C-alpha positions in Angstrom: 53.9 -9.2 -42.8 55.9 -6.0 -42.5 56.6 -5.4 -38.7 55.3 -1.9 -39.0 52.1 -3.0 -40.6 49.1 -3.0 -38.3 46.7 -5.8 -38.7 43.1 -4.7 -39.3 40.8 -5.2 -36.3 38.8 -8.4 -36.2 35.1 -7.7 -37.0 33.0 -8.4 -33.9 29.6 -7.2 -35.3 28.9 -10.6 -36.9 25.4 -11.7 -38.0 25.3 -13.9 -34.8 25.9 -10.9 -32.5 23.4 -8.8 -34.4 20.8 -11.6 -33.9 21.6 -11.7 -30.1 21.1 -7.9 -29.9 17.9 -8.0 -31.9 16.6 -10.9 -29.8 17.3 -9.0 -26.6 15.5 -5.9 -28.0 12.6 -8.1 -29.1 12.4 -9.6 -25.6 12.1 -6.1 -24.1 9.4 -5.1 -26.6 7.5 -8.3 -26.0 7.7 -7.7 -22.2 6.4 -4.2 -22.7 3.4 -5.4 -24.8 2.7 -7.9 -22.0 2.6 -5.0 -19.6 0.2 -3.2 -22.0 -2.1 -6.2 -22.0 -2.0 -6.3 -18.2 -2.8 -2.6 -18.0 -6.1 -3.1 -19.7 -6.9 -6.4 -18.1 -6.6 -4.7 -14.7 -9.4 -2.4 -15.7 -11.7 -5.5 -15.8 -11.1 -6.4 -12.2 -14.7 -6.1 -11.3 -15.5 -9.0 -13.6 -13.0 -11.5 -12.1 -10.5 -11.5 -9.2 -7.7 -12.7 -11.5 -8.1 -9.5 -13.6 -7.9 -7.4 -10.4 -4.4 -8.9 -9.7 -3.3 -7.0 -12.8 -4.5 -3.7 -11.5 -2.0 -3.3 -8.7 1.1 -2.3 -10.7 0.5 0.9 -12.7 3.9 2.4 -11.8 5.8 -0.8 -12.8 3.8 -1.0 -16.0 4.6 2.7 -16.9 8.4 2.1 -16.4 8.3 -1.2 -18.5 6.3 0.5 -21.3 8.5 3.5 -21.4 11.6 1.3 -21.8 9.8 -0.8 -24.4 8.8 2.3 -26.4 12.4 3.7 -26.3 13.7 0.4 -27.6 11.0 0.4 -30.4 12.0 3.9 -31.3 15.7 2.9 -31.5 14.7 0.1 -33.9 12.5 2.5 -35.9 9.4 0.6 -35.1 7.2 3.7 -35.0 3.8 2.0 -34.7 5.0 -0.2 -31.8 6.5 2.8 -30.1 3.3 4.8 -30.4 1.2 2.0 -29.0 3.5 1.5 -26.1 3.5 5.3 -25.4 -0.3 5.2 -25.2 0.1 2.5 -22.5 2.6 4.8 -20.6 0.0 7.6 -20.7 -2.8 5.3 -19.4 -0.8 4.2 -16.4 0.5 7.7 -15.6 -3.1 8.9 -15.7 -4.1 6.3 -13.2 -1.3 7.4 -10.9 -2.0 11.1 -11.4 -5.7 10.7 -10.6 -4.8 9.2 -7.2 -1.9 11.7 -6.7 0.8 9.1 -6.8 3.0 11.2 -9.1 2.3 14.5 -7.4 2.3 15.5 -3.7 0.2 18.0 -1.8 1.8 20.1 0.9 1.6 18.8 4.4 -1.3 20.4 6.4 -2.4 20.4 10.0 -5.4 21.8 11.8 -6.5 21.1 15.3 -5.6 18.2 17.6 -3.4 15.5 16.2 -3.3 11.7 16.4 -0.1 9.9 15.4 -0.7 6.3 14.3 1.8 3.5 13.3 0.5 0.6 11.3 2.9 -2.4 11.7 2.6 -5.7 9.9 5.4 -7.5 11.7 5.3 -10.8 9.7 4.5 -13.7 12.0 7.7 -15.6 11.2 9.9 -12.6 11.9 11.9 -12.6 15.1 13.4 -9.1 15.0 11.4 -7.7 17.9 14.2 -5.2 18.6 13.8 -3.7 15.1 10.1 -3.1 15.7 10.7 -1.6 19.1 13.3 0.7 17.6 10.9 2.1 15.0 8.2 2.6 17.6 10.5 4.6 19.8 11.8 6.6 16.9 8.3 7.5 15.6 6.7 8.0 19.0 3.1 7.2 17.8 0.0 7.7 20.0 -1.6 4.5 18.7 0.1 1.3 17.3 -1.8 -1.2 15.2 0.1 -4.5 15.0 -0.8 -7.3 12.5 0.4 -10.9 12.2 0.7 -10.8 16.0 1.6 -14.2 17.5 2.2 -15.2 21.1 5.9 -14.8 20.5 5.4 -11.3 19.1 3.1 -10.3 22.0 5.9 -11.3 24.4 8.5 -9.5 22.2 6.5 -6.3 22.5 6.1 -6.4 26.2 8.7 -3.6 26.7 5.9 -1.3 25.4 3.9 -1.7 28.6 5.2 1.4 30.3 4.6 3.8 27.4 1.5 2.1 26.0 -0.5 0.9 29.0 -3.8 0.6 27.1 -4.0 -2.3 24.8 -6.2 -4.9 23.1 -4.3 -8.1 22.0 -5.6 -10.9 19.9 -2.6 -13.3 19.4 -2.9 -16.1 16.9 -0.4 -18.5 15.4 -1.5 -17.9 11.8 -1.0 -14.6 10.0 -4.2 -12.9 11.4 -3.4 -12.0 15.0 -3.9 -8.3 15.7 -3.4 -5.8 18.5 -3.8 -2.2 19.3 -1.4 -0.4 21.7 -2.3 3.1 22.9 -0.8 5.9 25.0 -4.3 7.4 25.3 -6.9 5.8 27.5 -9.4 3.7 25.5 -12.9 4.9 26.2 -14.2 1.8 24.5 -12.7 -1.4 23.1 -14.1 -4.3 21.2 -12.9 -7.3 19.2 -15.3 -7.5 16.2 -15.7 -10.2 13.5 -17.2 -9.0 10.2 -17.2 -10.6 6.8 -17.3 -14.2 5.7 -13.7 -15.1 6.7 -14.4 -14.6 10.4 -11.1 -12.8 11.1 -10.8 -10.5 14.1 -10.6 -6.8 13.8 -10.3 -4.3 16.7 -12.4 -1.3 17.3 -11.3 1.3 19.9 -12.5 4.7 20.9 -10.2 7.5 22.1 -10.7 11.1 22.9 -9.0 13.8 20.8 -9.4 17.4 21.7 -12.6 16.6 23.6 -14.2 14.6 20.8 -14.8 10.9 20.4 -12.8 9.2 17.6 -13.3 5.6 16.5 -10.4 3.6 15.2 -10.8 0.2 13.5 -7.7 -2.0 13.0 -8.1 -4.7 10.4 -6.2 -7.2 8.3 -8.3 -9.1 5.7 -7.3 -12.1 3.7 -4.9 -11.7 0.7 -6.7 -12.1 -2.7 -5.0 -15.4 -3.8 -8.2 -17.1 -4.8 -11.7 -16.0 -5.8 -13.1 -17.0 -2.4 -10.4 -15.1 -0.5 -10.8 -12.0 -2.7 -14.5 -12.0 -2.1 -13.9 -12.4 1.7 -11.5 -9.5 1.7 -13.9 -7.3 -0.1 -16.8 -8.4 2.1 -14.8 -7.6 5.3 -13.8 -4.1 4.0 -17.3 -3.2 2.8 -18.8 -4.3 6.1 -16.3 -2.2 8.1 -16.9 0.8 5.8 -20.7 0.5 6.3 -20.1 0.3 10.1 -18.2 3.6 10.0 -20.6 5.3 7.6 -23.3 5.3 10.2 -21.1 7.1 12.8 -21.6 10.8 13.4 -18.2 11.4 14.9 -14.7 11.1 13.3 -13.5 7.6 12.5 -10.9 5.8 10.5 -9.8 2.3 9.3 -6.1 1.4 9.5 -4.1 -1.7 8.6 -2.8 -4.0 5.9 -5.8 -4.1 3.6 -4.2 -6.4 1.0 -5.2 -4.2 -1.9 -4.0 -1.1 -3.7 -5.8 2.1 -4.4 -6.3 1.2 -8.1 -8.1 -2.0 -7.5 -11.9 -1.9 -8.3 -12.8 -3.3 -4.9 -10.9 -0.5 -3.2 -12.6 2.1 -5.3 -16.0 0.5 -4.5 -15.1 0.7 -0.8 -14.5 4.4 -1.0 -17.6 5.0 -3.0 -20.0 3.1 -0.8 -18.5 4.1 2.6 -17.7 7.8 1.9 -14.2 7.2 3.4 -11.2 9.0 2.0 -7.7 7.6 1.3 -5.0 9.4 3.2 -2.5 8.3 0.4 -4.3 10.3 -2.2 -2.2 13.2 -3.4 0.8 12.2 -1.3 3.2 10.7 -3.8 4.4 7.2 -4.3 4.5 5.3 -1.0 4.9 1.5 -1.4 5.0 -0.6 1.7 5.1 -4.2 0.3 7.2 -6.2 -0.3 9.7 -4.3 1.8 12.9 -5.8 0.2 11.8 -4.1 -3.2 11.8 -0.7 -1.6 10.4 1.9 -4.1 9.6 -0.9 -6.6 6.9 -2.3 -4.3 3.2 -1.4 -4.0 1.1 0.3 -1.4 -1.2 -2.2 0.4 -1.1 -0.7 3.9 -3.7 2.0 4.3 -5.4 4.5 6.5 -8.9 5.5 5.4 -10.7 8.4 7.2 -14.1 10.0 7.4 -14.7 13.7 6.7 -13.2 16.2 9.0 -9.5 15.0 9.0 -6.4 16.6 7.6 -3.1 14.8 7.1 0.1 16.4 8.3 2.4 13.4 7.7 2.1 10.0 6.0 5.1 7.9 5.0 6.6 4.4 5.2 9.2 3.9 7.9 12.4 1.9 8.0 12.3 -1.9 7.6 11.8 -4.1 10.6 13.2 -7.1 8.7 9.7 -8.3 7.7 7.9 -8.1 4.4 6.1 -4.8 5.1 7.4 -1.3 5.8 5.7 0.2 8.8 3.4 3.1 7.9 3.2 6.3 9.9 0.2 8.6 9.6 -0.4 11.8 11.6 -3.9 13.0 11.4 -5.5 16.2 12.7 -9.1 17.0 13.4 -10.4 20.0 11.5 -12.1 22.7 13.5 -15.2 22.1 11.5 -16.4 18.5 11.8 -18.0 18.8 8.4 -14.9 19.8 6.6 -13.9 18.2 3.3 -11.8 15.2 2.5 -8.3 14.6 3.9 -5.6 16.6 2.3 
């Protein structure tokens, strides 16, 4: 070969590499179609608890379907792209209806109550991280879930700032406690629903008015029996508050998302309003996934409240982000739903 002659480049786009690329693109499309199937199965959650498990991920489905439709377009698979785009639209509509892709301005009226919902994870030992978040956020009321005897001792430094407390420590994942700066006018450990798990009901005074707060943590829906127990507990608590004439709320890890049929039934039958509605995407679990997680920690309120702040807080090294909610009583007790 002449020294000045440059050898032609070796072809790398071989049939084998093309097959690899096509196989990878096909895998993406297949995953997107699986997300499409899950999208519609989730709408059948009222028929079977297993279908409901598919209802909790509309944001994730929307992303997966959008990527799949882009790949289908690049491959000129027009029909597949169109079908997948319909799936994107369905999931965005679900999110839009609940306000997860839009956000209302913060609003405040009247006296305020600042609440921190804190699922600490029973096996977690980072008590200092939880105390740091509590001191940073300065809540009036703290609801702690998965409280064990070790966690009760780990939170003892709160005694000075939170002298009013109800503690039900358990060595499973269903211990619960309420710590309050405000005097508790009434306090009660209640058991509702078939699972027999403890919830806490307290009454505080806010701007001269009685306010009932229920802290609860139902079973996760990992079987048909547990899903039914979760729904039974939440519906019973909703009915309990529906009969109250003064402002009230439920707060805690409810082990469900706003898009689940059971959650929608709870709102419809109790008249409660979800403070998350209209406040953007706020996932709380699993904490290591950050924005890719789902919102299963909630605060549901009766009429007459407005929301000035609601957001997940920094991690405490557990599996949930703490949830901060600041609520205000409207001047008119009969005011509309929470903003």
